C-alpha positions in Angstrom: 127.9 108.9 114.9 130.4 106.1 115.0 131.1 106.7 118.7 127.3 106.7 119.5 126.9 103.5 117.4 129.6 101.8 119.6 132.1 101.3 116.8 134.9 102.4 119.1 133.6 100.6 122.2 130.9 101.2 124.7 130.4 104.7 126.1 129.5 105.5 129.7 126.2 107.4 130.3 128.2 110.6 130.9 130.3 110.1 127.8 127.3 109.4 125.7 125.6 112.6 126.9 128.7 114.7 125.9 129.0 113.0 122.5 125.2 113.6 121.8 125.7 117.2 122.7 128.6 117.5 120.3 126.6 115.8 117.6 123.7 118.2 118.0 126.1 121.2 117.8 127.8 119.8 114.7 124.4 119.2 113.0 123.4 122.8 113.8 126.6 124.2 112.4 126.2 122.0 109.2 122.6 123.4 108.8 123.9 126.9 109.2 126.6 126.5 106.6 124.0 124.9 104.2 121.7 127.8 104.8 124.4 130.4 104.1 125.2 128.6 100.8 121.5 128.8 99.9 121.5 132.5 100.7 124.4 132.9 98.2 122.5 130.9 95.6 119.4 133.0 96.0 121.4 136.2 95.6 123.0 134.9 92.4 119.7 133.5 91.1 121.2 130.0 91.0 118.8 128.2 93.3 118.7 124.7 91.7 115.3 123.0 91.4 115.4 119.2 91.2 111.8 118.1 90.8 110.8 114.5 91.7 107.4 112.7 92.3 106.1 113.7 95.7 102.9 112.5 97.4 102.0 115.8 99.2 99.7 114.1 101.8 102.5 111.8 102.9 105.1 114.6 102.8 103.1 117.0 105.1 102.2 114.2 107.6 105.8 113.1 107.8 107.1 116.6 108.3 104.5 117.3 111.1 105.4 114.0 112.8 109.1 115.0 112.7 108.2 118.1 114.7 106.1 116.4 117.3 108.9 115.8 119.8 110.0 119.5 119.6 106.5 120.7 120.1 106.0 118.4 123.1 109.3 119.5 124.6 108.1 123.2 124.2 104.7 122.4 125.7 103.0 123.4 122.4 100.1 121.6 120.8 100.7 120.6 117.2 97.4 120.4 115.2 97.3 118.8 111.7 94.6 119.5 109.1 96.0 117.7 106.0 93.9 116.7 103.1 94.0 113.0 102.3 94.9 111.6 98.9 96.3 114.8 97.4 97.6 114.1 93.8 101.2 113.3 93.2 103.1 116.4 92.2 106.6 117.2 90.8 108.3 119.2 93.5 111.8 119.6 94.9 112.0 117.6 98.1 115.0 119.5 99.5 113.3 122.9 99.0 110.0 121.6 100.3 111.7 120.4 103.5 113.7 123.5 103.8 110.6 125.7 103.8 108.3 123.4 105.8 110.9 122.7 108.6 111.7 126.4 108.9 108.1 127.5 109.2 107.1 124.7 111.7 110.2 125.1 113.8 109.9 128.9 114.0 106.2 128.6 114.9 107.0 126.2 117.7 110.0 128.2 118.9 108.1 131.5 119.1 104.9 130.0 120.7 104.8 130.0 124.5 103.9 126.9 126.6 100.2 125.8 126.2 100.0 127.6 122.9 99.3 125.8 119.6 100.7 125.5 116.1 98.4 124.4 113.2 99.5 123.0 109.9 96.8 123.0 107.1 97.5 121.6 103.7 95.1 121.0 100.8 94.7 121.2 97.0 92.8 124.1 95.5 92.5 124.0 91.8 95.9 123.7 90.2 97.8 124.6 93.4 98.9 123.0 96.7 98.2 125.5 99.5 99.5 125.1 103.0 99.7 127.3 106.0 101.4 127.3 109.4 99.6 129.2 112.1 100.9 129.9 115.6 99.6 131.6 118.8 103.0 133.1 119.5 104.4 136.6 120.0 103.5 137.9 116.5 105.5 140.4 114.5 105.2 144.2 115.2 103.3 146.0 112.3 106.2 148.4 111.8 108.4 145.5 110.9 106.2 143.6 108.4 108.0 145.0 105.4 111.3 143.5 106.7 110.2 140.0 107.5 111.7 138.2 104.5 114.9 140.2 104.6 118.3 138.7 105.4 119.3 138.6 109.0 115.9 140.0 110.1 114.7 139.1 113.6 111.6 140.7 115.1 112.4 143.1 117.9 110.0 141.4 120.3 111.5 137.8 120.3 113.7 138.5 123.3 116.5 136.0 123.9 115.1 133.2 121.7 117.9 131.9 119.5 117.9 132.5 115.7 120.1 133.6 112.8 117.7 135.6 110.7 118.3 133.6 107.5 115.4 131.2 107.7 112.6 133.1 106.2 114.8 134.7 103.5 115.8 131.2 102.4 112.2 129.8 102.7 111.0 132.5 100.4 113.7 131.8 97.9 112.9 128.0 98.0 109.2 128.7 97.4 109.7 131.1 94.6 112.3 128.9 92.9 109.4 126.3 92.5 107.1 129.0 91.0 105.2 129.5 94.2 104.4 132.4 96.5 104.6 132.9 100.3 102.7 135.5 102.4 102.0 136.1 106.0 99.5 137.7 108.4 100.6 138.6 111.8 99.4 140.6 114.9 101.8 141.4 117.7 100.9 139.4 120.8 98.3 137.3 118.9 100.3 135.1 116.5 101.3 134.6 112.9 100.2 132.7 109.8 102.5 131.9 106.9 100.7 130.8 103.7 102.4 129.0 100.8 100.9 128.4 97.3 102.7 126.1 94.9 101.6 125.2 91.3 101.0 121.5 90.8 103.4 120.2 88.1 102.2 116.7 87.2 104.5 113.9 86.3 105.1 114.0 82.6 104.3 117.7 82.2 
């Protein structure tokens, strides 16, 4: 970051490209280490929940915006159907981002060019419900019971990169906040992941 910011002098175009590549690789490794630590916390039942005031509408819109560049690069249309003015809720921002980014990035990654990914989010009663739907490769029916397991990767994803930890950690992050996560998938047609979280109001 210091080199890219010019703290040690100006970089040539070629040098900058190499440093950006190194930074990207380092960030991916840091994310992987963090995810492995979260796997350990889930196994030990020590996933810490740090609730803070979150405006869900703002959160979902910001998360979707953060994925727009990746979707565009993949040639995938990102559709947002987010309820305005959802009430403030006490949620763990880190765990929310962990789940949201995993579901959105997976959906984009496994959806072919010209496909679409749809994020829906709204309040229903005392719960926030959101879903991520893609038009990707789907998950074979014979593997549905394994989808939230550690190191699971569907047999039909080909050479697409992945480590198999994401959904296991996402499930742990949702359940740590008292919520549930489910999915519906058909091979060759796409997948929908649905999350339901109880609304804990400030002061409760």
